[in-house]
ChimeraX commands (.cxc) that place a marker at each C-alpha (Angstrom):
marker #1 position 155.48,208.74,32.22 radius 0.5
marker #1 position 152.77,211.15,31.26 radius 0.5
marker #1 position 151.39,213.80,33.57 radius 0.5
marker #1 position 147.77,214.83,33.17 radius 0.5
marker #1 position 147.36,218.55,33.01 radius 0.5
marker #1 position 144.18,220.08,34.39 radius 0.5
marker #1 position 142.99,223.54,33.58 radius 0.5
marker #1 position 142.86,225.86,36.58 radius 0.5
marker #1 position 139.37,226.48,37.86 radius 0.5
marker #1 position 138.11,229.99,37.22 radius 0.5
marker #1 position 138.29,232.29,40.20 radius 0.5
marker #1 position 134.98,232.95,41.85 radius 0.5
marker #1 position 133.94,236.58,41.57 radius 0.5
marker #1 position 134.05,238.64,44.68 radius 0.5
marker #1 position 130.72,239.43,46.28 radius 0.5
marker #1 position 131.04,243.16,45.65 radius 0.5
marker #1 position 131.70,242.48,41.97 radius 0.5
marker #1 position 128.20,241.06,41.49 radius 0.5
marker #1 position 125.91,243.55,39.71 radius 0.5
marker #1 position 122.97,243.14,42.08 radius 0.5
marker #1 position 125.20,243.56,45.13 radius 0.5
marker #1 position 126.66,246.79,43.72 radius 0.5
marker #1 position 123.17,247.99,42.87 radius 0.5
marker #1 position 121.88,247.25,46.36 radius 0.5
marker #1 position 124.94,248.81,48.01 radius 0.5
marker #1 position 124.56,252.05,46.06 radius 0.5
marker #1 position 120.86,252.31,46.82 radius 0.5
marker #1 position 121.35,251.49,50.51 radius 0.5
marker #1 position 124.13,254.07,50.81 radius 0.5
marker #1 position 121.96,256.75,49.24 radius 0.5
marker #1 position 119.09,255.82,51.52 radius 0.5
marker #1 position 121.21,256.11,54.66 radius 0.5
marker #1 position 122.68,259.46,53.61 radius 0.5
marker #1 position 119.21,260.78,52.71 radius 0.5
marker #1 position 117.84,259.60,56.07 radius 0.5
marker #1 position 120.62,261.40,57.92 radius 0.5
marker #1 position 119.98,264.60,55.97 radius 0.5
marker #1 position 116.24,264.31,56.63 radius 0.5
marker #1 position 116.71,263.72,60.37 radius 0.5
marker #1 position 119.16,266.60,60.68 radius 0.5
marker #1 position 116.96,268.96,58.66 radius 0.5
marker #1 position 113.87,268.15,60.74 radius 0.5
marker #1 position 115.82,268.78,63.96 radius 0.5
marker #1 position 117.19,272.09,62.68 radius 0.5
marker #1 position 113.80,273.17,61.33 radius 0.5
marker #1 position 112.17,272.95,64.75 radius 0.5
marker #1 position 114.91,275.01,66.41 radius 0.5
marker #1 position 114.83,277.67,63.69 radius 0.5
marker #1 position 111.09,278.30,64.02 radius 0.5
marker #1 position 110.52,281.40,66.16 radius 0.5
marker #1 position 108.49,281.14,69.34 radius 0.5
marker #1 position 108.63,279.17,72.57 radius 0.5
marker #1 position 106.81,275.84,72.25 radius 0.5
marker #1 position 106.65,275.39,76.04 radius 0.5
marker #1 position 105.06,278.81,76.50 radius 0.5
marker #1 position 102.59,278.05,73.69 radius 0.5
marker #1 position 101.68,274.70,75.26 radius 0.5
marker #1 position 101.24,276.00,78.82 radius 0.5
marker #1 position 99.55,279.25,77.85 radius 0.5
marker #1 position 100.48,282.91,78.26 radius 0.5
marker #1 position 99.49,282.97,81.96 radius 0.5
marker #1 position 101.74,280.09,83.03 radius 0.5
marker #1 position 104.26,281.06,85.75 radius 0.5
marker #1 position 107.91,281.36,84.78 radius 0.5
marker #1 position 109.09,278.65,87.18 radius 0.5
marker #1 position 106.68,276.14,85.64 radius 0.5
marker #1 position 107.95,277.00,82.15 radius 0.5
marker #1 position 111.55,276.59,83.22 radius 0.5
marker #1 position 110.78,273.27,84.89 radius 0.5
marker #1 position 109.08,271.99,81.75 radius 0.5
marker #1 position 111.99,273.13,79.58 radius 0.5
marker #1 position 114.45,271.27,81.84 radius 0.5
marker #1 position 112.26,268.16,81.76 radius 0.5
marker #1 position 112.20,268.23,77.95 radius 0.5
marker #1 position 115.94,268.89,77.70 radius 0.5
marker #1 position 115.44,272.19,75.90 radius 0.5
marker #1 position 118.02,273.88,78.13 radius 0.5
marker #1 position 120.80,271.59,76.94 radius 0.5
marker #1 position 123.22,272.67,74.19 radius 0.5
marker #1 position 122.03,271.99,70.67 radius 0.5
marker #1 position 124.60,269.24,70.13 radius 0.5
marker #1 position 123.41,267.38,73.25 radius 0.5
marker #1 position 119.80,267.79,72.16 radius 0.5
marker #1 position 120.70,266.46,68.71 radius 0.5
marker #1 position 122.42,263.39,70.17 radius 0.5
marker #1 position 119.44,262.75,72.46 radius 0.5
marker #1 position 117.17,263.10,69.43 radius 0.5
marker #1 position 119.17,260.53,67.45 radius 0.5
marker #1 position 119.17,258.15,70.41 radius 0.5
marker #1 position 115.40,258.51,70.71 radius 0.5
marker #1 position 114.93,257.72,67.04 radius 0.5
marker #1 position 117.04,254.58,67.33 radius 0.5
marker #1 position 115.08,253.39,70.37 radius 0.5
marker #1 position 111.70,254.37,68.91 radius 0.5
marker #1 position 111.16,257.27,71.30 radius 0.5
marker #1 position 109.81,260.23,69.31 radius 0.5
marker #1 position 109.18,262.37,72.36 radius 0.5
marker #1 position 106.05,263.61,74.05 radius 0.5
marker #1 position 103.35,265.86,72.64 radius 0.5
marker #1 position 103.44,269.28,74.29 radius 0.5
marker #1 position 99.70,269.78,74.02 radius 0.5
marker #1 position 98.27,266.34,74.88 radius 0.5
marker #1 position 101.20,264.96,76.92 radius 0.5
marker #1 position 100.84,261.69,74.99 radius 0.5
marker #1 position 103.76,259.82,73.39 radius 0.5
marker #1 position 104.30,261.07,69.85 radius 0.5
marker #1 position 104.74,257.50,68.64 radius 0.5
marker #1 position 101.21,256.76,69.83 radius 0.5
marker #1 position 99.84,259.78,67.97 radius 0.5
marker #1 position 101.62,258.68,64.78 radius 0.5
marker #1 position 100.46,255.07,65.02 radius 0.5
marker #1 position 96.89,256.24,65.54 radius 0.5
marker #1 position 96.82,258.67,62.61 radius 0.5
marker #1 position 99.14,257.03,60.07 radius 0.5
marker #1 position 96.79,254.25,58.84 radius 0.5
marker #1 position 94.15,256.75,57.72 radius 0.5
marker #1 position 96.70,258.72,55.70 radius 0.5
marker #1 position 98.22,255.60,54.13 radius 0.5
marker #1 position 94.82,254.25,53.13 radius 0.5
marker #1 position 93.88,257.57,51.56 radius 0.5
marker #1 position 97.16,257.81,49.59 radius 0.5
marker #1 position 97.15,254.17,48.44 radius 0.5
marker #1 position 93.49,254.26,47.34 radius 0.5
marker #1 position 94.13,257.51,45.48 radius 0.5
marker #1 position 97.17,256.02,43.74 radius 0.5
marker #1 position 95.24,252.91,42.70 radius 0.5
marker #1 position 92.37,255.04,41.43 radius 0.5
marker #1 position 94.80,257.17,39.41 radius 0.5
marker #1 position 96.41,254.08,37.86 radius 0.5
marker #1 position 93.08,252.43,37.07 radius 0.5
marker #1 position 91.92,255.57,35.27 radius 0.5
marker #1 position 95.21,256.63,33.65 radius 0.5
marker #1 position 96.42,253.40,32.03 radius 0.5
marker #1 position 93.26,252.55,30.03 radius 0.5
marker #1 position 92.77,256.21,29.11 radius 0.5
marker #1 position 96.38,256.59,27.97 radius 0.5
marker #1 position 96.35,253.33,26.03 radius 0.5
marker #1 position 93.11,254.09,24.21 radius 0.5
marker #1 position 94.19,257.64,23.39 radius 0.5
marker #1 position 97.58,256.38,22.19 radius 0.5
marker #1 position 95.95,253.88,19.86 radius 0.5
marker #1 position 93.59,256.52,18.49 radius 0.5
marker #1 position 96.34,259.11,17.92 radius 0.5
marker #1 position 99.16,256.94,16.53 radius 0.5
marker #1 position 100.81,257.81,13.19 radius 0.5
marker #1 position 99.43,261.34,13.28 radius 0.5
marker #1 position 95.78,260.26,13.34 radius 0.5
marker #1 position 93.14,261.82,15.56 radius 0.5
marker #1 position 94.58,265.33,15.74 radius 0.5
marker #1 position 91.43,266.69,17.37 radius 0.5
marker #1 position 91.39,263.86,19.88 radius 0.5
marker #1 position 95.03,264.48,20.74 radius 0.5
marker #1 position 94.48,268.22,21.12 radius 0.5
marker #1 position 91.41,267.77,23.31 radius 0.5
marker #1 position 93.14,265.14,25.46 radius 0.5
marker #1 position 96.34,267.15,25.90 radius 0.5
marker #1 position 94.53,270.39,26.70 radius 0.5
marker #1 position 92.17,268.78,29.19 radius 0.5
marker #1 position 94.91,266.79,30.95 radius 0.5
marker #1 position 97.16,269.84,31.29 radius 0.5
marker #1 position 94.37,271.94,32.78 radius 0.5
marker #1 position 93.28,269.22,35.20 radius 0.5
marker #1 position 96.86,268.48,36.30 radius 0.5
marker #1 position 97.46,272.14,37.22 radius 0.5
marker #1 position 94.45,272.43,39.54 radius 0.5
marker #1 position 95.50,272.04,43.20 radius 0.5
marker #1 position 94.14,269.00,45.01 radius 0.5
marker #1 position 92.35,270.98,47.68 radius 0.5
marker #1 position 90.50,273.09,45.08 radius 0.5
marker #1 position 89.29,269.90,43.42 radius 0.5
marker #1 position 88.23,268.70,46.85 radius 0.5
marker #1 position 86.27,271.87,47.55 radius 0.5
marker #1 position 84.52,271.58,44.18 radius 0.5
marker #1 position 83.63,267.93,44.81 radius 0.5
marker #1 position 82.29,268.78,48.26 radius 0.5
marker #1 position 80.09,271.52,46.85 radius 0.5
marker #1 position 78.71,269.43,43.97 radius 0.5
marker #1 position 78.37,265.93,45.40 radius 0.5
marker #1 position 78.17,266.70,49.09 radius 0.5
marker #1 position 76.19,269.92,49.41 radius 0.5
marker #1 position 74.18,270.38,46.23 radius 0.5
marker #1 position 73.41,266.73,45.41 radius 0.5
marker #1 position 73.86,265.23,48.88 radius 0.5
marker #1 position 75.13,261.95,47.47 radius 0.5
marker #1 position 78.30,261.52,49.52 radius 0.5
marker #1 position 79.54,262.46,53.01 radius 0.5
marker #1 position 82.01,265.32,53.20 radius 0.5
marker #1 position 83.86,264.57,56.46 radius 0.5
marker #1 position 85.31,261.68,58.43 radius 0.5
marker #1 position 86.17,258.11,57.46 radius 0.5
marker #1 position 83.39,256.18,59.17 radius 0.5
marker #1 position 81.89,254.61,56.03 radius 0.5
marker #1 position 83.28,253.42,52.66 radius 0.5
marker #1 position 81.35,256.22,50.95 radius 0.5
marker #1 position 83.39,258.75,52.93 radius 0.5
marker #1 position 86.50,257.67,51.00 radius 0.5
marker #1 position 85.13,258.57,47.58 radius 0.5
marker #1 position 85.50,262.35,47.57 radius 0.5
marker #1 position 88.95,262.62,49.22 radius 0.5
marker #1 position 90.32,259.75,47.11 radius 0.5
marker #1 position 89.21,261.32,43.84 radius 0.5
marker #1 position 90.38,264.75,45.00 radius 0.5
marker #1 position 93.88,263.33,45.25 radius 0.5
marker #1 position 93.67,261.01,42.23 radius 0.5
marker #1 position 92.38,263.30,39.47 radius 0.5
marker #1 position 95.59,265.32,39.02 radius 0.5
marker #1 position 97.99,262.33,39.03 radius 0.5
marker #1 position 95.65,260.42,36.70 radius 0.5
marker #1 position 95.90,263.26,34.16 radius 0.5
marker #1 position 99.71,263.25,34.35 radius 0.5
marker #1 position 100.03,259.46,34.13 radius 0.5
marker #1 position 97.60,259.19,31.23 radius 0.5
marker #1 position 99.67,261.65,29.18 radius 0.5
marker #1 position 102.85,259.65,29.85 radius 0.5
marker #1 position 101.16,256.36,28.97 radius 0.5
marker #1 position 99.81,257.86,25.71 radius 0.5
marker #1 position 103.22,259.15,24.63 radius 0.5
marker #1 position 104.91,255.84,25.47 radius 0.5
marker #1 position 102.15,253.88,23.75 radius 0.5
marker #1 position 102.49,255.90,20.55 radius 0.5
marker #1 position 106.25,255.24,20.53 radius 0.5
marker #1 position 105.92,251.54,21.30 radius 0.5
marker #1 position 103.35,251.00,18.56 radius 0.5
marker #1 position 105.98,252.10,16.01 radius 0.5
marker #1 position 108.60,249.67,17.34 radius 0.5
marker #1 position 109.87,246.77,15.24 radius 0.5
marker #1 position 108.52,244.04,17.50 radius 0.5
marker #1 position 104.99,245.49,17.19 radius 0.5
marker #1 position 105.33,245.57,13.41 radius 0.5
marker #1 position 106.44,241.94,13.51 radius 0.5
marker #1 position 103.42,241.05,15.62 radius 0.5
marker #1 position 101.16,242.78,13.09 radius 0.5
marker #1 position 102.89,240.92,10.24 radius 0.5
marker #1 position 102.03,237.65,12.00 radius 0.5
marker #1 position 98.39,238.80,11.99 radius 0.5
marker #1 position 98.07,238.51,15.75 radius 0.5
marker #1 position 94.80,239.76,17.26 radius 0.5
marker #1 position 94.72,243.46,18.10 radius 0.5
marker #1 position 94.06,242.61,21.75 radius 0.5
marker #1 position 97.27,240.54,21.89 radius 0.5
marker #1 position 99.30,243.27,20.18 radius 0.5
marker #1 position 98.09,246.11,22.37 radius 0.5
marker #1 position 97.81,244.36,25.74 radius 0.5
marker #1 position 100.37,241.58,25.43 radius 0.5
marker #1 position 103.17,243.32,23.54 radius 0.5
marker #1 position 102.75,247.10,23.63 radius 0.5
marker #1 position 101.31,247.74,27.10 radius 0.5
marker #1 position 104.10,246.13,29.21 radius 0.5
marker #1 position 106.70,248.21,27.38 radius 0.5
marker #1 position 104.66,251.41,27.59 radius 0.5
marker #1 position 104.14,251.40,31.35 radius 0.5
marker #1 position 107.84,251.37,32.32 radius 0.5
marker #1 position 108.16,255.15,32.23 radius 0.5
marker #1 position 104.75,255.46,33.86 radius 0.5
marker #1 position 105.99,253.28,36.72 radius 0.5
marker #1 position 108.86,255.67,37.39 radius 0.5
marker #1 position 106.60,258.72,37.43 radius 0.5
marker #1 position 103.95,256.76,39.31 radius 0.5
marker #1 position 106.34,256.16,42.17 radius 0.5
marker #1 position 107.10,259.86,42.37 radius 0.5
marker #1 position 103.39,260.64,42.22 radius 0.5
marker #1 position 102.75,258.23,45.09 radius 0.5
marker #1 position 105.25,260.19,47.16 radius 0.5
marker #1 position 103.52,263.40,46.16 radius 0.5
marker #1 position 100.15,261.89,47.05 radius 0.5
marker #1 position 101.31,261.12,50.58 radius 0.5
marker #1 position 102.49,264.71,51.00 radius 0.5
marker #1 position 99.38,266.05,49.23 radius 0.5
marker #1 position 97.12,264.53,51.85 radius 0.5
marker #1 position 97.98,267.42,54.17 radius 0.5
marker #1 position 95.61,269.91,52.53 radius 0.5
marker #1 position 93.00,267.39,51.37 radius 0.5
marker #1 position 92.68,265.92,54.86 radius 0.5
marker #1 position 91.88,269.36,56.21 radius 0.5
marker #1 position 89.22,269.89,53.54 radius 0.5
marker #1 position 87.45,266.65,54.50 radius 0.5
marker #1 position 88.29,266.64,58.24 radius 0.5
marker #1 position 90.14,263.39,57.64 radius 0.5
marker #1 position 91.64,261.91,60.85 radius 0.5
marker #1 position 95.15,261.43,59.45 radius 0.5
marker #1 position 98.61,262.92,59.69 radius 0.5
marker #1 position 97.76,265.86,57.42 radius 0.5
marker #1 position 95.13,267.34,59.70 radius 0.5
marker #1 position 97.28,266.50,62.73 radius 0.5
marker #1 position 100.34,268.37,61.48 radius 0.5
marker #1 position 98.32,271.49,60.66 radius 0.5
marker #1 position 96.78,271.48,64.12 radius 0.5
marker #1 position 100.20,270.87,65.69 radius 0.5
marker #1 position 101.75,273.78,63.79 radius 0.5
marker #1 position 99.01,276.11,65.00 radius 0.5
marker #1 position 99.54,275.00,68.62 radius 0.5
marker #1 position 103.35,274.91,68.25 radius 0.5
marker #1 position 103.44,271.23,69.21 radius 0.5
marker #1 position 106.88,270.83,67.70 radius 0.5
marker #1 position 107.62,267.20,68.68 radius 0.5
marker #1 position 104.52,266.07,66.76 radius 0.5
marker #1 position 105.40,268.29,63.78 radius 0.5
marker #1 position 108.94,266.94,63.77 radius 0.5
marker #1 position 107.79,263.32,63.87 radius 0.5
marker #1 position 105.23,263.77,61.08 radius 0.5
marker #1 position 107.79,265.49,58.85 radius 0.5
marker #1 position 110.06,262.50,59.40 radius 0.5
marker #1 position 107.26,260.06,58.54 radius 0.5
marker #1 position 106.47,261.90,55.31 radius 0.5
marker #1 position 110.15,262.08,54.37 radius 0.5
marker #1 position 110.82,258.41,55.11 radius 0.5
marker #1 position 107.74,257.50,53.08 radius 0.5
marker #1 position 109.10,259.40,50.07 radius 0.5
marker #1 position 112.54,257.77,50.38 radius 0.5
marker #1 position 111.14,254.26,50.70 radius 0.5
marker #1 position 108.80,254.81,47.75 radius 0.5
marker #1 position 111.69,255.94,45.57 radius 0.5
marker #1 position 113.72,252.90,46.64 radius 0.5
marker #1 position 110.87,250.55,45.76 radius 0.5
marker #1 position 110.53,252.20,42.34 radius 0.5
marker #1 position 114.27,251.78,41.68 radius 0.5
marker #1 position 114.12,248.09,42.59 radius 0.5
marker #1 position 110.99,247.55,40.49 radius 0.5
marker #1 position 112.63,249.18,37.46 radius 0.5
marker #1 position 115.73,247.06,37.95 radius 0.5
marker #1 position 113.58,243.93,37.96 radius 0.5
marker #1 position 111.76,245.03,34.81 radius 0.5
marker #1 position 114.99,246.03,33.07 radius 0.5
marker #1 position 117.87,243.92,34.48 radius 0.5
marker #1 position 120.44,245.98,32.55 radius 0.5
marker #1 position 119.72,248.98,34.79 radius 0.5
marker #1 position 121.29,247.31,37.83 radius 0.5
marker #1 position 124.78,247.33,36.29 radius 0.5
marker #1 position 124.66,250.95,35.18 radius 0.5
marker #1 position 126.75,253.30,37.24 radius 0.5
marker #1 position 124.73,256.26,38.47 radius 0.5
marker link #1:1,2 radius 0.2
marker link #1:2,3 radius 0.2
marker link #1:3,4 radius 0.2
marker link #1:4,5 radius 0.2
marker link #1:5,6 radius 0.2
marker link #1:6,7 radius 0.2
marker link #1:7,8 radius 0.2
marker link #1:8,9 radius 0.2
marker link #1:9,10 radius 0.2
marker link #1:10,11 radius 0.2
marker link #1:11,12 radius 0.2
marker link #1:12,13 radius 0.2
marker link #1:13,14 radius 0.2
marker link #1:14,15 radius 0.2
marker link #1:15,16 radius 0.2
marker link #1:16,17 radius 0.2
marker link #1:17,18 radius 0.2
marker link #1:18,19 radius 0.2
marker link #1:19,20 radius 0.2
marker link #1:20,21 radius 0.2
marker link #1:21,22 radius 0.2
marker link #1:22,23 radius 0.2
marker link #1:23,24 radius 0.2
marker link #1:24,25 radius 0.2
marker link #1:25,26 radius 0.2
marker link #1:26,27 radius 0.2
marker link #1:27,28 radius 0.2
marker link #1:28,29 radius 0.2
marker link #1:29,30 radius 0.2
marker link #1:30,31 radius 0.2
marker link #1:31,32 radius 0.2
marker link #1:32,33 radius 0.2
marker link #1:33,34 radius 0.2
marker link #1:34,35 radius 0.2
marker link #1:35,36 radius 0.2
marker link #1:36,37 radius 0.2
marker link #1:37,38 radius 0.2
marker link #1:38,39 radius 0.2
marker link #1:39,40 radius 0.2
marker link #1:40,41 radius 0.2
marker link #1:41,42 radius 0.2
marker link #1:42,43 radius 0.2
marker link #1:43,44 radius 0.2
marker link #1:44,45 radius 0.2
marker link #1:45,46 radius 0.2
marker link #1:46,47 radius 0.2
marker link #1:47,48 radius 0.2
marker link #1:48,49 radius 0.2
marker link #1:49,50 radius 0.2
marker link #1:50,51 radius 0.2
marker link #1:51,52 radius 0.2
marker link #1:52,53 radius 0.2
marker link #1:53,54 radius 0.2
marker link #1:54,55 radius 0.2
marker link #1:55,56 radius 0.2
marker link #1:56,57 radius 0.2
marker link #1:57,58 radius 0.2
marker link #1:58,59 radius 0.2
marker link #1:59,60 radius 0.2
marker link #1:60,61 radius 0.2
marker link #1:61,62 radius 0.2
marker link #1:62,63 radius 0.2
marker link #1:63,64 radius 0.2
marker link #1:64,65 radius 0.2
marker link #1:65,66 radius 0.2
marker link #1:66,67 radius 0.2
marker link #1:67,68 radius 0.2
marker link #1:68,69 radius 0.2
marker link #1:69,70 radius 0.2
marker link #1:70,71 radius 0.2
marker link #1:71,72 radius 0.2
marker link #1:72,73 radius 0.2
marker link #1:73,74 radius 0.2
marker link #1:74,75 radius 0.2
marker link #1:75,76 radius 0.2
marker link #1:76,77 radius 0.2
marker link #1:77,78 radius 0.2
marker link #1:78,79 radius 0.2
marker link #1:79,80 radius 0.2
marker link #1:80,81 radius 0.2
marker link #1:81,82 radius 0.2
marker link #1:82,83 radius 0.2
marker link #1:83,84 radius 0.2
marker link #1:84,85 radius 0.2
marker link #1:85,86 radius 0.2
marker link #1:86,87 radius 0.2
marker link #1:87,88 radius 0.2
marker link #1:88,89 radius 0.2
marker link #1:89,90 radius 0.2
marker link #1:90,91 radius 0.2
marker link #1:91,92 radius 0.2
marker link #1:92,93 radius 0.2
marker link #1:93,94 radius 0.2
marker link #1:94,95 radius 0.2
marker link #1:95,96 radius 0.2
marker link #1:96,97 radius 0.2
marker link #1:97,98 radius 0.2
marker link #1:98,99 radius 0.2
marker link #1:99,100 radius 0.2
marker link #1:100,101 radius 0.2
marker link #1:101,102 radius 0.2
marker link #1:102,103 radius 0.2
marker link #1:103,104 radius 0.2
marker link #1:104,105 radius 0.2
marker link #1:105,106 radius 0.2
marker link #1:106,107 radius 0.2
marker link #1:107,108 radius 0.2
marker link #1:108,109 radius 0.2
marker link #1:109,110 radius 0.2
marker link #1:110,111 radius 0.2
marker link #1:111,112 radius 0.2
marker link #1:112,113 radius 0.2
marker link #1:113,114 radius 0.2
marker link #1:114,115 radius 0.2
marker link #1:115,116 radius 0.2
marker link #1:116,117 radius 0.2
marker link #1:117,118 radius 0.2
marker link #1:118,119 radius 0.2
marker link #1:119,120 radius 0.2
marker link #1:120,121 radius 0.2
marker link #1:121,122 radius 0.2
marker link #1:122,123 radius 0.2
marker link #1:123,124 radius 0.2
marker link #1:124,125 radius 0.2
marker link #1:125,126 radius 0.2
marker link #1:126,127 radius 0.2
marker link #1:127,128 radius 0.2
marker link #1:128,129 radius 0.2
marker link #1:129,130 radius 0.2
marker link #1:130,131 radius 0.2
marker link #1:131,132 radius 0.2
marker link #1:132,133 radius 0.2
marker link #1:133,134 radius 0.2
marker link #1:134,135 radius 0.2
marker link #1:135,136 radius 0.2
marker link #1:136,137 radius 0.2
marker link #1:137,138 radius 0.2
marker link #1:138,139 radius 0.2
marker link #1:139,140 radius 0.2
marker link #1:140,141 radius 0.2
marker link #1:141,142 radius 0.2
marker link #1:142,143 radius 0.2
marker link #1:143,144 radius 0.2
marker link #1:144,145 radius 0.2
marker link #1:145,146 radius 0.2
marker link #1:146,147 radius 0.2
marker link #1:147,148 radius 0.2
marker link #1:148,149 radius 0.2
marker link #1:149,150 radius 0.2
marker link #1:150,151 radius 0.2
marker link #1:151,152 radius 0.2
marker link #1:152,153 radius 0.2
marker link #1:153,154 radius 0.2
marker link #1:154,155 radius 0.2
marker link #1:155,156 radius 0.2
marker link #1:156,157 radius 0.2
marker link #1:157,158 radius 0.2
marker link #1:158,159 radius 0.2
marker link #1:159,160 radius 0.2
marker link #1:160,161 radius 0.2
marker link #1:161,162 radius 0.2
marker link #1:162,163 radius 0.2
marker link #1:163,164 radius 0.2
marker link #1:164,165 radius 0.2
marker link #1:165,166 radius 0.2
marker link #1:166,167 radius 0.2
marker link #1:167,168 radius 0.2
marker link #1:168,169 radius 0.2
marker link #1:169,170 radius 0.2
marker link #1:170,171 radius 0.2
marker link #1:171,172 radius 0.2
marker link #1:172,173 radius 0.2
marker link #1:173,174 radius 0.2
marker link #1:174,175 radius 0.2
marker link #1:175,176 radius 0.2
marker link #1:176,177 radius 0.2
marker link #1:177,178 radius 0.2
marker link #1:178,179 radius 0.2
marker link #1:179,180 radius 0.2
marker link #1:180,181 radius 0.2
marker link #1:181,182 radius 0.2
marker link #1:182,183 radius 0.2
marker link #1:183,184 radius 0.2
marker link #1:184,185 radius 0.2
marker link #1:185,186 radius 0.2
marker link #1:186,187 radius 0.2
marker link #1:187,188 radius 0.2
marker link #1:188,189 radius 0.2
marker link #1:189,190 radius 0.2
marker link #1:190,191 radius 0.2
marker link #1:191,192 radius 0.2
marker link #1:192,193 radius 0.2
marker link #1:193,194 radius 0.2
marker link #1:194,195 radius 0.2
marker link #1:195,196 radius 0.2
marker link #1:196,197 radius 0.2
marker link #1:197,198 radius 0.2
marker link #1:198,199 radius 0.2
marker link #1:199,200 radius 0.2
marker link #1:200,201 radius 0.2
marker link #1:201,202 radius 0.2
marker link #1:202,203 radius 0.2
marker link #1:203,204 radius 0.2
marker link #1:204,205 radius 0.2
marker link #1:205,206 radius 0.2
marker link #1:206,207 radius 0.2
marker link #1:207,208 radius 0.2
marker link #1:208,209 radius 0.2
marker link #1:209,210 radius 0.2
marker link #1:210,211 radius 0.2
marker link #1:211,212 radius 0.2
marker link #1:212,213 radius 0.2
marker link #1:213,214 radius 0.2
marker link #1:214,215 radius 0.2
marker link #1:215,216 radius 0.2
marker link #1:216,217 radius 0.2
marker link #1:217,218 radius 0.2
marker link #1:218,219 radius 0.2
marker link #1:219,220 radius 0.2
marker link #1:220,221 radius 0.2
marker link #1:221,222 radius 0.2
marker link #1:222,223 radius 0.2
marker link #1:223,224 radius 0.2
marker link #1:224,225 radius 0.2
marker link #1:225,226 radius 0.2
marker link #1:226,227 radius 0.2
marker link #1:227,228 radius 0.2
marker link #1:228,229 radius 0.2
marker link #1:229,230 radius 0.2
marker link #1:230,231 radius 0.2
marker link #1:231,232 radius 0.2
marker link #1:232,233 radius 0.2
marker link #1:233,234 radius 0.2
marker link #1:234,235 radius 0.2
marker link #1:235,236 radius 0.2
marker link #1:236,237 radius 0.2
marker link #1:237,238 radius 0.2
marker link #1:238,239 radius 0.2
marker link #1:239,240 radius 0.2
marker link #1:240,241 radius 0.2
marker link #1:241,242 radius 0.2
marker link #1:242,243 radius 0.2
marker link #1:243,244 radius 0.2
marker link #1:244,245 radius 0.2
marker link #1:245,246 radius 0.2
marker link #1:246,247 radius 0.2
marker link #1:247,248 radius 0.2
marker link #1:248,249 radius 0.2
marker link #1:249,250 radius 0.2
marker link #1:250,251 radius 0.2
marker link #1:251,252 radius 0.2
marker link #1:252,253 radius 0.2
marker link #1:253,254 radius 0.2
marker link #1:254,255 radius 0.2
marker link #1:255,256 radius 0.2
marker link #1:256,257 radius 0.2
marker link #1:257,258 radius 0.2
marker link #1:258,259 radius 0.2
marker link #1:259,260 radius 0.2
marker link #1:260,261 radius 0.2
marker link #1:261,262 radius 0.2
marker link #1:262,263 radius 0.2
marker link #1:263,264 radius 0.2
marker link #1:264,265 radius 0.2
marker link #1:265,266 radius 0.2
marker link #1:266,267 radius 0.2
marker link #1:267,268 radius 0.2
marker link #1:268,269 radius 0.2
marker link #1:269,270 radius 0.2
marker link #1:270,271 radius 0.2
marker link #1:271,272 radius 0.2
marker link #1:272,273 radius 0.2
marker link #1:273,274 radius 0.2
marker link #1:274,275 radius 0.2
marker link #1:275,276 radius 0.2
marker link #1:276,277 radius 0.2
marker link #1:277,278 radius 0.2
marker link #1:278,279 radius 0.2
marker link #1:279,280 radius 0.2
marker link #1:280,281 radius 0.2
marker link #1:281,282 radius 0.2
marker link #1:282,283 radius 0.2
marker link #1:283,284 radius 0.2
marker link #1:284,285 radius 0.2
marker link #1:285,286 radius 0.2
marker link #1:286,287 radius 0.2
marker link #1:287,288 radius 0.2
marker link #1:288,289 radius 0.2
marker link #1:289,290 radius 0.2
marker link #1:290,291 radius 0.2
marker link #1:291,292 radius 0.2
marker link #1:292,293 radius 0.2
marker link #1:293,294 radius 0.2
marker link #1:294,295 radius 0.2
marker link #1:295,296 radius 0.2
marker link #1:296,297 radius 0.2
marker link #1:297,298 radius 0.2
marker link #1:298,299 radius 0.2
marker link #1:299,300 radius 0.2
marker link #1:300,301 radius 0.2
marker link #1:301,302 radius 0.2
marker link #1:302,303 radius 0.2
marker link #1:303,304 radius 0.2
marker link #1:304,305 radius 0.2
marker link #1:305,306 radius 0.2
marker link #1:306,307 radius 0.2
marker link #1:307,308 radius 0.2
marker link #1:308,309 radius 0.2
marker link #1:309,310 radius 0.2
marker link #1:310,311 radius 0.2
marker link #1:311,312 radius 0.2
marker link #1:312,313 radius 0.2
marker link #1:313,314 radius 0.2
marker link #1:314,315 radius 0.2
marker link #1:315,316 radius 0.2
marker link #1:316,317 radius 0.2
marker link #1:317,318 radius 0.2
marker link #1:318,319 radius 0.2
marker link #1:319,320 radius 0.2
marker link #1:320,321 radius 0.2
marker link #1:321,322 radius 0.2
marker link #1:322,323 radius 0.2
marker link #1:323,324 radius 0.2
marker link #1:324,325 radius 0.2
marker link #1:325,326 radius 0.2
marker link #1:326,327 radius 0.2
marker link #1:327,328 radius 0.2
marker link #1:328,329 radius 0.2
marker link #1:329,330 radius 0.2
marker link #1:330,331 radius 0.2
view
C-alpha cells in the first residue's frame, strides 16, 4: 500500500513582513511623531512670546475686570498642562479657537485664506518645473562630455546668483518694472488672472534656478550611462534618446528636491503675499503677529507645518513608486 506524500504548502508571509507595509508603517510613524512635535512646539511658542494677548486685543484702556473675565473665558488662567490638553482636544475636534481681534472662529479664518495661499504656491511650483526641466535638459545636452565650457559657466553663475536673491526682493523688482514703470500687470490682490503673474514668478524664479542646475547635472550623468550608449548604438532618434530614455532617469533627484522646494514655496509665501497684498495666510499671519492674535498665529503655523510634512510624505511615496527598491531599504 503506497502513501502519497504531498509537499507542505509554504507559509504565508506575515503582513508586517511585506516591504510596502513596513515602508508605510515607518513613514506613518514618523509623520505622527513629527505632528506631535509640531503641535507641542506651536503651543509652547505662543506661551513663550512676551506680552499679554488679551490686553493687546482689548486695548490699553480696557478695565482689569474685563481682561480677567476674557482670560477666564479663554482658559488662559488654567495651568499649562490643562491648557495643553484642551488644545489637543480642540485639534482633534477641529476647534482651533477664536480670534482675539475679530472674535471669529480661527478655523473660518484659515478656510477663507488657505485657498489663496495654496493656489499661489502650486502655480509657482508648476511654473518653476515648466521652466527648470527644459532649461536643465537643454543645458545638460549642450555641456555633456566637457563641451560648452562657456555655456556651463554662464549657466552656473547665473543660476547661483538668481537662487540667492530673496523672493520678496524679486517681487519688489517685478512690481517696479512691470507694475509701476511699464504698467502691464496689477501689483495687488487676486481679482484677475493677470494678478497671479507677478507673485507667481516672484516665488518661482529662485526654485527654477535650483531645479535647473540639478536637472543639468543629472542629465549629464545619465547621458554617459550604458543604456544611453546602447540606445545611440541602435541609432535611435535623438528625441527618443533624450526624452524617452534620459529624461525619466534624470528627474528622479529633481523630484526629491522639488518636493522640498514646494514646502519652501508654501512657507515663502509669507513675505511675497505682503509685497503684493495677497489675501492668503502669509499676510494674515504677519497682521496677527502685529496685533498679538496668538490663536490665529498658532493655527497658521500648524497649517504651514502640516503642509511641509504632507509634502515630504508624498515625495517619499512618489520616489518609492519610481524606484521600488527604496521601499525595502531600512532608514
